BAKESE-248910 format. One record per residue (C-alpha): x, y, z; residue in one letter. Coordinates in steps of 0.001 Angstrom, whole numbers, padded with zeros to 6 digits, always signed. Layout:
N
XYZa;...
END
This chain:
363
+053197+072581+130955x;+049960+073219+132262x;+048038+071701+135225x;+043986+072209+134543x;+043068+070337+137820x;+043736+073034+140485x;+041455+075456+138059x;+038693+072765+138035x;+038793+072388+142012x;+038628+075559+142642x;+035209+076106+140280x;+033435+072447+141576x;+031158+073954+142708x;+029699+076819+140256x;+030378+074047+137378x;+028432+071079+138754x;+026133+073979+139172x;+026331+075394+135575x;+026055+071915+133426x;+022965+070570+135891x;+021441+073889+134761x;+022354+073147+130990x;+020866+069508+131403x;+018067+070478+132928x;+017159+073006+130131x;+017027+070555+127455x;+019046+072895+125295x;+022227+072421+123869x;+023099+074440+120661x;+023237+078080+121068x;+019995+078639+123078x;+019657+081165+126061x;+022755+080287+127668x;+025214+081205+124386x;+023231+084624+124112x;+024019+084974+127901x;+027442+084337+127869x;+027919+086423+124638x;+026152+089295+126390x;+029009+089248+129293x;+031774+088581+127220x;+030734+091436+125047x;+030551+093675+128126x;+033792+092745+129640x;+035754+093476+126380x;+033715+096740+125752x;+032159+095863+122191x;+029025+095926+120993x;+028548+092262+119204x;+030217+089026+120626x;+029140+085988+118364x;+030387+082521+119788x;+031730+079909+117292x;+032915+076405+117506x;+036481+077197+117231x;+039181+079886+117399x;+040192+078704+113913x;+035937+079061+112550x;+036531+082517+114596x;+039432+083375+112083x;+037417+081733+108806x;+034046+083279+109395x;+035603+086827+110762x;+037402+087393+107571x;+034177+086389+105138x;+032447+088694+107295x;+034821+091340+106606x;+034609+090373+102984x;+037932+088791+102331x;+038020+085985+099555x;+039075+084503+096631x;+042153+086639+094443x;+042461+088910+097602x;+046313+089070+099643x;+046095+089155+103721x;+049263+090887+104853x;+050216+088633+108495x;+053061+087371+110245x;+055088+083820+109810x;+055676+083012+113735x;+052261+082208+115214x;+049897+078799+114480x;+049091+077349+111426x;+044813+077952+111719x;+046129+081547+111234x;+047305+081666+108230x;+044871+078685+106938x;+042308+080688+107975x;+043458+083574+105091x;+043881+080213+102742x;+040853+078553+103576x;+038808+081980+102216x;+040512+082001+098745x;+042400+084578+099877x;+046934+084392+100216x;+048716+085012+103186x;+051303+087560+102616x;+054313+086928+105017x;+055856+089881+106779x;+058827+089414+109485x;+058618+089972+113041x;+059866+092623+115747x;+062806+090440+116688x;+061703+091812+120367x;+058213+091228+120575x;+057788+088649+117903x;+054528+089952+116444x;+054215+091291+113115x;+056874+094365+112328x;+054781+097380+111334x;+057615+098854+109759x;+057569+096045+107424x;+053991+096256+106648x;+053211+098807+103976x;+056302+097623+101360x;+054364+094091+101178x;+051135+096446+100140x;+049615+095665+096817x;+046442+096320+094682x;+045289+092885+095827x;+045941+093210+099591x;+042156+093419+101751x;+043345+092952+105110x;+045773+093083+108148x;+045693+090012+110469x;+048469+090961+113919x;+048770+088073+116058x;+048827+088915+120026x;+051507+086120+120358x;+052070+084344+123541x;+049981+087008+125132x;+050930+090210+124358x;+050025+092898+121858x;+051219+093465+118332x;+051562+096882+118142x;+048319+098109+117091x;+048593+102617+116329x;+050838+101582+113433x;+048831+099207+112154x;+045434+100803+112363x;+047268+103744+110423x;+048087+101630+107938x;+044481+100256+106897x;+043117+103435+107400x;+045661+104632+104742x;+044819+102187+102295x;+041349+101295+102889x;+042138+097771+104422x;+040414+095811+107387x;+042097+094647+110130x;+041218+091265+111735x;+042799+090508+115159x;+043626+086995+116346x;+043724+086961+120060x;+043694+083476+120500x;+046472+083861+122971x;+045392+086931+124843x;+042173+087364+126178x;+042087+090306+128687x;+044779+091203+127256x;+045641+094898+126463x;+046719+097440+124295x;+047173+101279+125944x;+043981+100185+128088x;+042133+099016+125588x;+041326+095088+125504x;+042582+092997+122499x;+039874+092392+119853x;+038956+095748+120248x;+040822+097500+117976x;+040174+096348+114549x;+037234+095776+112380x;+036907+092657+114502x;+038633+090116+116644x;+038953+086307+116531x;+039031+084762+120120x;+040251+080976+120688x;+038468+079065+123819x;+040542+075747+124023x;+041091+074415+127375x;+044600+076148+127392x;+043986+079377+126594x;+043705+081548+129289x;+039941+081859+129279x;+039418+078488+128261x;+036233+075966+127517x;+036595+072378+128650x;+035978+071228+124428x;+036609+073761+121639x;+035201+076890+121577x;+035616+080843+119769x;+034373+084057+119253x;+033996+086766+116977x;+034014+090069+118504x;+033278+093558+116730x;+031435+096756+116621x;+030457+096590+112829x;+026455+095569+112724x;+026856+094349+109366x;+029821+092279+110263x;+028098+091056+113509x;+025103+089893+111020x;+027086+088005+108295x;+029006+086258+111246x;+025819+085170+112763x;+024449+084011+109473x;+027906+082321+108854x;+028073+080391+111815x;+024589+078554+111087x;+024695+077491+107457x;+024509+080748+106117x;+020819+081734+107272x;+019322+084220+109690x;+016265+082291+109972x;+015992+078615+110169x;+015955+076327+106809x;+015979+079870+104324x;+019932+079923+103616x;+020917+082311+101816x;+024752+081744+101663x;+027132+078561+102041x;+027971+078795+105651x;+029302+076423+108325x;+028339+074523+110890x;+030247+076358+113572x;+027595+076954+116633x;+029141+077490+120489x;+027055+074839+122676x;+025609+075833+125713x;+027365+073097+128089x;+030655+075319+126934x;+029387+078956+127246x;+028205+077832+130766x;+031304+076767+131348x;+033174+079536+130135x;+030589+081630+132174x;+031682+080451+135528x;+035532+081115+134441x;+034756+084751+133074x;+035011+086438+136334x;+038477+084959+137289x;+040047+085474+134310x;+041420+089045+135181x;+042388+087525+138441x;+044371+084471+136561x;+045596+086713+134102x;+047766+089135+136955x;+048053+085428+138986x;+050605+084784+135478x;+051924+088325+135548x;+053166+087599+139012x;+054790+084056+137717x;+056279+086040+135199x;+058323+088190+137361x;+058714+085635+139302x;+060550+084016+136044x;+062137+087107+135847x;+063915+087688+139108x;+064956+083555+139258x;+066326+083938+135765x;+067460+087199+134802x;+071403+086352+135398x;+071695+083313+133982x;+074122+084028+130646x;+072693+082268+127416x;+068822+083014+128595x;+067219+086290+126798x;+064138+086473+128948x;+060419+088049+127340x;+060515+091209+126401x;+057351+093370+127436x;+056443+096292+125422x;+055535+099130+126811x;+052271+100015+125079x;+051128+096423+126221x;+049438+094339+129428x;+050817+091372+128702x;+048711+088429+130133x;+051189+085756+129640x;+049477+082719+127504x;+053233+081247+127260x;+056265+082398+128892x;+058663+082328+126657x;+062625+082669+126537x;+065433+082058+123831x;+068028+079794+124318x;+070818+081420+122703x;+074453+079777+121024x;+072507+076635+119154x;+071290+075008+122651x;+067847+075392+122341x;+066966+071458+121710x;+069714+070476+124228x;+068450+073067+126891x;+065330+071268+126259x;+065784+067574+126164x;+067941+068028+129548x;+065471+069895+130976x;+063021+067195+130592x;+065254+064778+131853x;+065591+066946+135136x;+061741+066480+135071x;+060891+069914+133833x;+058260+069774+130498x;+058830+072639+127909x;+056937+072901+124567x;+058368+075397+121296x;+055832+077243+119852x;+056486+076996+117274x;+059684+075303+115661x;+058468+076174+111880x;+057632+079662+110444x;+054763+079423+108975x;+056173+079921+105050x;+058856+077581+105714x;+055674+074760+105929x;+055136+072455+103154x;+051993+074093+102196x;+053792+077043+101780x;+057082+076807+100577x;+056369+077574+097231x;+055537+081275+098293x;+059468+081828+098210x;+059668+083686+101473x;+062772+084249+103532x;+062368+086060+107072x;+065581+085949+108880x;+064266+086953+112090x;+061017+084558+112481x;+063743+082115+111014x;+066001+082760+113953x;+063642+083047+116291x;+062235+079829+115698x;+065410+077972+116399x;+065596+079669+119877x;+062379+079858+121188x;+061088+077242+124640x;+057949+077731+126722x;+058155+077169+130364x;+055933+076172+132665x;+052972+078745+133129x;+049820+078681+135210x;+047669+081058+137490x;+048889+078128+140298x;+052178+077534+139565x;+053798+077184+142785x;+057250+079248+144286x;+058558+075663+144648x;+058009+074879+141151x;+059571+078107+140321x;+062685+077554+142178x;+063308+073936+141047x;+063609+075502+137416x;+066159+078086+139002x;+067839+075379+140349x;+067509+073150+137267x;+068080+075852+134712x;+071494+077445+136296x;+072912+073118+136179x;+072016+073056+132571x;+073184+076585+131082x;+075973+077171+133723x;+076855+073342+134012x;
END
């Protein structure tokens, strides 16, 4: 699905220099390297504050707490995402309220949010799935109308845009993941919270360091969730390349569109007019109940694929007690198939995949 070796080879000299710089500094947790990365990524995103944390999951948990979300609250979100999105809501003591998705873009359907708002609703948590922006304007309008916070889950969409603005900067905060496979990935775990709110930033910095503004003076219960200096140094090397790599992903997506567009039974990704899609995943839908068969046959012919995600969150054992029936998410989960995606994917690989798809789907 993703081979990171071409990236490492391209940046080998710079990576070696960055890692050596950290090793020689003798400072490995937070410190100048992390502060420099936070300043650089805040400038890239166009926000006042960027707070490096241990993972994308921690970014969600800490951001929710920094926004004042806690026990007894409800947070409206999508059922079609990685488990961490809803898990973070539950971990702060709140309850996820699942709303069905837009059948074209697979993101939270703004038209269904308002009926789900109750007196306990405190926030909306949209996910920019597969690298495509959720439709943020109607979400932000509802948040303003009802006095709700908006936390963007940008784990799969670093560098993506909504109407010309970087994702993660439109709501009250954005949560990013730097898992190695992401568009901007570390070589280990890492995450980030972005915000323009000084108070949210201050609380997030406290929470990542055991609830303290200064060492050994703990004001609240927090976490040990600090971005380490080696990962920050690696991310500093990679950040200047991310726009070029995202454009390469878009070119691969265009090639997929041309090669696969005339195959019956295959529904290609929709690129919303308000979004600059950065194709963390190129996800098709295999119609007619054939997804698992097609995936198996592609594997037999040497093409690895993934299913993101086979079970909507409301159907997982931990959330079935909530009793949701969300037909769009359930249908799409049975059809989606993510194809190999990388800035370094070769034309030969794409042509081979086209041939195999036609053989499998057209007999």
